[in-house]
ROTORGU-668998 format. One line per field, with one value per residue (C-alpha): x, y, z; residue number from 1. Coordinates in nm, 4 decimals. Last residue first. Example, Ala and Ser with C-alpha at 12.3 -4.5 7.8 and 13.67 -1.06 7.14 Angstrom:
<pts>
east <- (1.3670,1.2300) $
north <- (-0.1060,-0.4500) $
up <- (0.7140,0.7800) $
resi <- (2,1) $
</pts>
This chain:
<pts>
east <- (1.6377,1.3810,1.3460,1.2803,1.0087,0.8285,0.8542,0.7155,0.4307,0.3431,0.3283,0.0970,-0.1200,-0.2055,-0.4742,-0.8412,-1.0092,-1.1032,-1.3979,-1.4217,-1.6842,-1.4619,-1.4799,-1.3568,-1.5884,-1.5266,-1.5973,-1.9509,-2.0733,-2.1303,-2.2512,-2.0331,-2.1540,-1.9713,-1.7246,-1.7926,-1.5275,-1.5418,-1.5929,-1.3360,-1.4020,-1.0582,-0.9469,-0.6779,-0.5187,-0.4861,-0.2699,0.0472,-0.0642,-0.2081,-0.2179,0.0538,-0.0635,-0.4007,-0.6401,-0.8378,-1.0152,-1.0052,-1.2258,-1.1943,-0.8823,-0.7608,-0.6790,-0.5167,-0.5447,-0.2707,-0.3270,-0.0636,0.0185,0.3893,0.4096,0.7153,0.8736,1.0426,1.2778,1.4839,1.1896,1.3644,1.2425,0.9116,0.8801,0.9016,0.9719,0.7551,0.5525,0.2110,0.3018,0.3145,0.1229,0.2720,0.0538,0.0962,-0.1326,0.1373,0.4728,0.6958,1.0098,0.9441,1.2833,1.4896,1.6622,1.9332,1.9300,2.2328,2.0506,2.2074,2.1249,1.7643,1.7276,1.8735,1.6159,1.3430,1.4357,1.4335,1.0872,0.9643,1.1035,0.9054,0.5937,0.6010,0.3148,0.1183,0.0609,0.1866,0.4796,0.8191,1.1079,1.1277,0.9973,0.7158,0.6141,0.5929,0.8436,0.7409,1.0184,1.1952,1.0366,0.8670,1.2178,1.2645,1.2918,1.3420,1.1257,1.1505,0.8548,0.9447,1.0029,0.9781,1.3338,1.4053,1.1073,0.7291,0.4928,0.1504,-0.1355,0.0971,-0.1079,0.0075,-0.1651,-0.1338,-0.1723,-0.3178,-0.3743,-0.0472,-0.1569,-0.4681,-0.5726,-0.4966,-0.2651,-0.2671,-0.0601,0.2647,0.2201,0.2414,0.6186,0.8227,1.0876,1.0463,0.8035,0.9401,0.5686,0.6105,0.3632,-0.0126,-0.0989,-0.4112,-0.4824,-0.7568,-0.8903,-1.1005,-1.0544,-1.1559,-0.9675,-1.1295,-0.8829,-0.6091,-0.3515,-0.1695,-0.4470,-0.7062,-0.4863,-0.4577,-0.8344,-0.9071,-0.6717,-0.8187,-1.1745,-1.1159,-1.2342,-0.9790,-0.9310,-1.3063,-1.3541,-1.0827,-1.2558,-1.5805,-1.4490,-1.6585,-1.6265,-1.3288,-1.1419,-1.0712,-0.7693,-0.6379,-0.2691,-0.0551,0.3123,0.4194,0.5896,0.2710,0.2919,-0.0440,-0.2550,-0.0361,-0.0846,-0.4575,-0.5066,-0.5992,-0.9710,-0.9854,-0.7339,-0.9012,-1.1355,-0.8543,-0.6212,-0.9074,-1.0337,-0.6864,-0.6632,-1.0148,-0.9670,-0.6299,-0.8003,-0.6689,-0.5270,-0.3908,-0.0276,0.1427,0.4481,0.5119,0.5960,0.7207,1.0388,1.0281,0.6517,0.5878,0.8313,0.6741,0.3319,0.4767,0.6381,0.3134,0.1438,-0.0846,-0.4443,-0.5605,-0.6331,-0.3818,-0.2375,-0.0838,0.2755,0.2701,0.5729,0.8567,1.0205,1.0857,1.2967,1.2052) $
north <- (-0.8560,-1.0188,-0.7187,-0.4946,-0.7329,-0.7031,-0.3237,-0.3089,-0.5440,-0.3335,-0.0201,-0.1915,-0.3548,-0.0465,-0.2359,-0.1831,-0.5160,-0.7518,-0.9696,-1.0813,-0.9259,-0.8627,-0.4889,-0.5328,-0.5634,-0.3624,-0.5608,-0.6550,-0.4873,-0.6899,-0.4973,-0.5299,-0.3096,-0.4198,-0.1329,0.1202,0.1601,0.5312,0.6632,0.9360,1.2920,1.4063,1.7643,1.8535,2.1284,2.4705,2.6941,2.5471,2.3124,1.9664,1.6500,1.4594,1.6154,1.4336,1.5905,1.5377,1.7835,1.6921,1.6152,1.2381,1.0517,0.9118,0.5465,0.3337,-0.0437,-0.2683,-0.6406,-0.9067,-1.2312,-1.2822,-1.5736,-1.7825,-1.9032,-1.5669,-1.6324,-1.3157,-1.0763,-0.7395,-0.5033,-0.3172,0.0478,0.2841,0.6401,0.7196,1.0344,0.8691,0.7112,0.3337,0.0541,-0.2890,-0.5950,-0.9477,-1.2194,-1.4408,-1.3889,-1.0881,-0.9791,-0.6161,-0.4858,-0.1914,0.0670,0.3091,0.6873,0.8461,1.1709,1.1995,0.8433,0.8731,1.2037,1.0490,0.7692,1.0272,1.2276,0.9112,0.8232,1.1755,1.1363,0.8127,0.9999,1.2621,1.1109,1.0845,1.4587,1.7772,1.9528,1.8573,2.0358,1.7731,2.0239,2.1000,1.7344,1.7470,1.6232,1.6163,1.7322,1.4505,1.3264,1.0341,0.9155,0.7832,0.4211,0.3813,0.1134,-0.2005,-0.4371,-0.7988,-0.9612,-1.3387,-1.4350,-1.2052,-1.3362,-1.2899,-1.5539,-1.5414,-1.2904,-1.0187,-0.7060,-0.3551,-0.0666,0.2826,0.6214,0.9667,1.2611,1.4466,1.7954,1.9767,1.9532,1.6068,1.4120,1.1242,1.0297,1.2250,1.1927,0.8170,0.8484,0.6693,0.4036,0.2078,-0.0842,-0.4380,-0.5267,-0.8632,-1.1271,-1.1900,-0.8217,-0.6585,-0.2863,-0.1413,0.2141,0.4391,0.3447,0.6289,0.6414,0.8357,1.0838,1.0659,0.9729,0.6822,0.5640,0.5951,0.3834,0.1097,0.1015,0.0852,-0.2087,-0.3932,-0.3341,-0.4882,-0.2487,-0.3050,-0.6726,-0.7398,-0.5606,-0.7765,-1.0816,-0.9758,-0.9746,-0.7485,-0.3900,-0.4559,-0.5571,-0.1863,-0.2096,-0.5438,-0.5568,-0.7900,-0.8467,-1.1198,-1.3984,-1.6062,-1.6177,-1.7110,-1.5998,-1.2920,-1.1862,-1.2558,-0.9874,-1.1060,-1.1450,-1.5240,-1.5356,-1.2926,-1.5482,-1.7880,-1.5292,-1.3738,-1.7110,-1.7966,-1.4743,-1.5084,-1.8737,-1.8095,-1.5602,-1.2062,-1.1266,-0.7781,-0.8767,-0.5386,-0.3967,-0.0251,0.2570,0.6152,0.5445,0.7749,0.8275,0.4634,0.3432,0.5800,0.4325,0.0840,0.1680,0.3176,-0.0107,-0.0442,-0.1586,-0.3827,-0.6879,-0.8977,-1.0656,-0.7447,-0.8197,-0.6060,-0.5985,-0.3553,-0.3936,-0.7626,-0.6721,-0.7995) $
up <- (-2.0077,-1.7781,-1.5468,-1.8477,-1.9686,-1.6362,-1.6391,-1.9929,-1.9037,-1.5992,-1.8100,-2.0581,-1.7922,-1.5873,-1.4010,-1.3100,-1.2234,-1.5020,-1.5839,-1.9430,-2.1684,-2.4688,-2.4031,-2.0456,-1.7452,-1.4268,-1.1148,-1.0120,-0.6938,-0.3787,-0.0751,0.2329,0.5183,0.8304,0.8159,0.5375,0.2703,0.1969,-0.1546,-0.1884,-0.3023,-0.4151,-0.4695,-0.7205,-0.5122,-0.6752,-0.4546,-0.6002,-0.8797,-0.8174,-1.0295,-0.8446,-0.5172,-0.5248,-0.2725,0.0463,0.2742,0.6395,0.9415,0.9482,0.8451,0.5132,0.4730,0.2045,0.2157,0.0803,0.0399,-0.0096,-0.1869,-0.2479,-0.4897,-0.5593,-0.8821,-0.9333,-0.6411,-0.5959,-0.6060,-0.5973,-0.3272,-0.3429,-0.2488,0.0469,0.1533,0.4556,0.3844,0.4194,0.7540,0.7447,0.9128,0.8458,0.8856,1.0118,0.8786,0.7305,0.8946,0.8406,0.6617,0.5742,0.4720,0.5925,0.3740,0.4773,0.4584,0.2916,0.2169,-0.1290,-0.2323,-0.1196,-0.3072,-0.6240,-0.6078,-0.5370,-0.8475,-1.0594,-0.9283,-1.0111,-1.3643,-1.4001,-1.2744,-1.5490,-1.7511,-1.4253,-1.4248,-1.2640,-1.4338,-1.3007,-1.1303,-0.8541,-0.6002,-0.8469,-0.8570,-0.4793,-0.2226,0.1435,0.3739,0.5619,0.8849,0.7073,0.6196,0.9730,0.8661,0.4895,0.3342,0.1219,0.1164,0.0695,-0.2708,-0.2461,-0.1478,0.1485,0.3447,0.3534,0.4919,0.3265,0.3032,0.4357,0.5074,0.4119,0.5908,0.4479,0.6085,0.5429,0.7735,0.7146,0.6156,0.7253,0.4463,0.3140,0.0898,-0.1542,-0.4595,-0.4147,-0.0370,-0.0818,-0.0898,-0.3526,-0.4028,-0.7257,-0.7274,-0.7256,-0.7059,-0.5349,-0.6466,-0.6105,-0.5445,-0.4056,-0.3793,-0.1600,-0.1497,0.0751,0.4400,0.6746,1.0047,1.2919,1.4359,1.6993,1.4335,1.5998,1.8292,1.5528,1.3280,1.5907,1.6458,1.2721,1.2290,1.5273,1.4035,1.0610,0.7894,0.5145,0.5982,0.5877,0.2554,0.0992,0.2525,0.0771,-0.2788,-0.5076,-0.3834,-0.1555,-0.4719,-0.5049,-0.7337,-0.8497,-0.9356,-1.1373,-1.2019,-1.4414,-1.2451,-1.2795,-1.6613,-1.8196,-1.5217,-1.4865,-1.8484,-1.8196,-1.5518,-1.2038,-1.1344,-1.1237,-0.8341,-0.5960,-0.4403,-0.3508,-0.1974,0.0020,0.1217,0.2506,0.4513,0.5934,0.6887,0.8514,1.0831,1.1145,1.4587,1.3916,1.4407,1.4050,1.2291,1.2879,1.0508,1.0403,1.2373,1.5394,1.5646,1.4839,1.7514,2.0046,1.9279,1.9636,2.2967,2.4272,2.3425,2.0428,2.0646,1.7816,1.9945,1.7993,2.1070,2.2345,2.1439,1.8307,1.6038,1.5482,1.8885,1.8213,1.5196,1.1762) $
resi <- (288,287,286,285,284,283,282,281,280,279,278,277,276,275,274,273,272,271,270,269,268,267,266,265,264,263,262,261,260,259,258,257,256,255,254,253,252,251,250,249,248,247,246,245,244,243,242,241,240,239,238,237,236,235,234,233,232,231,230,229,228,227,226,225,224,223,222,221,220,219,218,217,216,215,214,213,212,211,210,209,208,207,206,205,204,203,202,201,200,199,198,197,196,195,194,193,192,191,190,189,188,187,186,185,184,183,182,181,180,179,178,177,176,175,174,173,172,171,170,169,168,167,166,165,164,163,162,161,160,159,158,157,156,155,154,153,152,151,150,149,148,147,146,145,144,143,142,141,140,139,138,137,136,135,134,133,132,131,130,129,128,127,126,125,124,123,122,121,120,119,118,117,116,115,114,113,112,111,110,109,108,107,106,105,104,103,102,101,100,99,98,97,96,95,94,93,92,91,90,89,88,87,86,85,84,83,82,81,80,79,78,77,76,75,74,73,72,71,70,69,68,67,66,65,64,63,62,61,60,59,58,57,56,55,54,53,52,51,50,49,48,47,46,45,44,43,42,41,40,39,38,37,36,35,34,33,32,31,30,29,28,27,26,25,24,23,22,21,20,19,18,17,16,15,14,13,12,11,10,9,8,7,6,5,4,3,2,1) $
</pts>
């Protein structure tokens, strides 16, 4: 991590002119938002019972909890922290609207992609993600992988990749992106950062998860996705030209945590939404 990538403002949430320029050039910026150790540790502890059984039995098995902000208060606090919202408003000049959280106990090793295949807006470009390290991240425990400056490349839709809309074609989209990265010659950077730091990225920044070299280690993190005020929102993966698949997000309201029980499975156990079968296949593939 370069010094120019991270905030030097004591975690007050206001970015310097240099940091704003860095974001505009590179499509991301790393910031110390000033989260307390207690909040970060409480989040890791309170999330643990909700991870899918495969992960609890084999900790190297990938896991994901979607929208823990509804039932784990520290997840809600990270998504709506004033410093995060202030920084986003500086960068996009509109009010940020958090709408989704994702929590991970280990590195995702996710293929390179752009969030614009999942989320977009009209007018275009008013979407961002914020990734928070809930522990120290280094080259051994699966840091984020991203491509500085790639946010300036044209957005790639399913149609651009020669694919019909729909999640069933997502693996082919990933293969198209991998070829695109190779052809453009852009180089990857890695998100080595201390506990509590966060990375803001532009929706069109190409990014993914790097290989987790030490499978004995965790890599606890939270991602929050944000739209911005004054737009319509849609899902490009399910959209046709001229027929956007509109979204109507439920906003995560600052300072208004109301506990809602997580989704319950048929056997009555608590479980957050996960794509367990696909994740199991990816995990097994890495072990072969």
